[in-house]
Structure formats: C-alpha cells, structure tokens
N, C-alpha and C positions, 0 to 999 in steps of 0.2 A: 582526543580523536579528531582527525581532520575530516570534515564533511565535504565531499566532492560530489557535485551534482550528478555526473554521469555514473559514478560508482553506486550512488544511492538508487538511481533509476534502475540500474541493472539488477541490484539486489531485490528491489521490490518486484520487478517484473518476474524474476526467477521464482520468488515466493508465490506470486499469483499463479504462475504456471504449475508449480509443484502442488499447490492446494487444488487446482483444477484437475490435475492428473489423478489425484487421490479420489476424485469424484467421477472419474471416467470422462472428463471433459478436456478439450484441447483449447488452451488459451495462448498458444504460441504466437498467434497473430495479434495479440492485444497491443493497442497503440497507447502512447503516453497520455492522450487526452480522452480515451474511452472511459465512460463511467462504469466502474468495475461491477457494481450490482446490476446494471442494465445489460451487461454482456451475457448474463445467465451462466457464466462459467463457474461461479461460486455460489453456494447456498449460504444461508444466514450463519450457520456454524462456521463455515470456511471464512466468511468475512470477519467474524469475530476472531478467529484464529489469526488472520492477517493483521488485525489491529493489535492483538496481544504481542505478536511477533515484532511488529513495528515499534511498540513501546519498549520491548526488551532489547531489541537489536541496537537501538539508538539511545538507550537510557533516557527515554522520553515519555514520562508519565503524562497521560492525558486526563483532563477534566471531562466530566460527562458532557458538558455543553460544547466541548470541542470535537466530540465524535459526531461528525455530520458530513454530508456530501460535499460541502464547500471545502473542507479541510482534508478529507480522506477519500473522496469519491473517485479520483483517478491517480495514476502514477504521478503525473505532474503536480496535482494538488498535494499529494503526500510529501513530495520533495520540497515544494515551495513552502508548505506549512512548517516542515521540520527546519529548513534553513532560516526562515523568518524568526522562529522561536529560539533557535540555537545560535543565531547570529553567524551562520555559515556563509 
C-alpha cells in the first residue's frame, strides 16, 4: 500500500466527520491541527472507534503506550505517526 499524506488526511478527516455525525455533531470544519478530543465533536466511544478504524484501515496495530495525544490527538499527528512508523 502506498501511503500518501493528503489521502491519509482526507480519510481520517472523513472518518472523524462520520463519527461526529452519528453523534449529532458537526465536525466539518475540523482543522488538521485541532486536538480531536478537545473539539467536543467525538465522545470517548467515538474516539475509540476512530482508533480501531485507524488500526484496521492502515494495518497498523498500536501498542497501548502509543495510544496518546502526541501520536493520535490530531489529524496531522495521526498522519505523521503512521508515516514515521510505516516509513512512508
């Protein structure tokens, strides 16, 4: 699989918006550097669903200690972490 930064950003943003919509929230204006939990668009279950989707979508199993705000807190953080680990 080729990992392309803009395609990954788009996919993550779309997933955040989808999960927010399921909660009746509008996350369409989320920025790449917004701290996702701080936006209030996703509850804890939706954040967990986002992490599970991220692992499955990119065949990217995470260790418990990797699941933190530095690695997964924003769209840019998620992309950077994925590319750094996968060598993209």
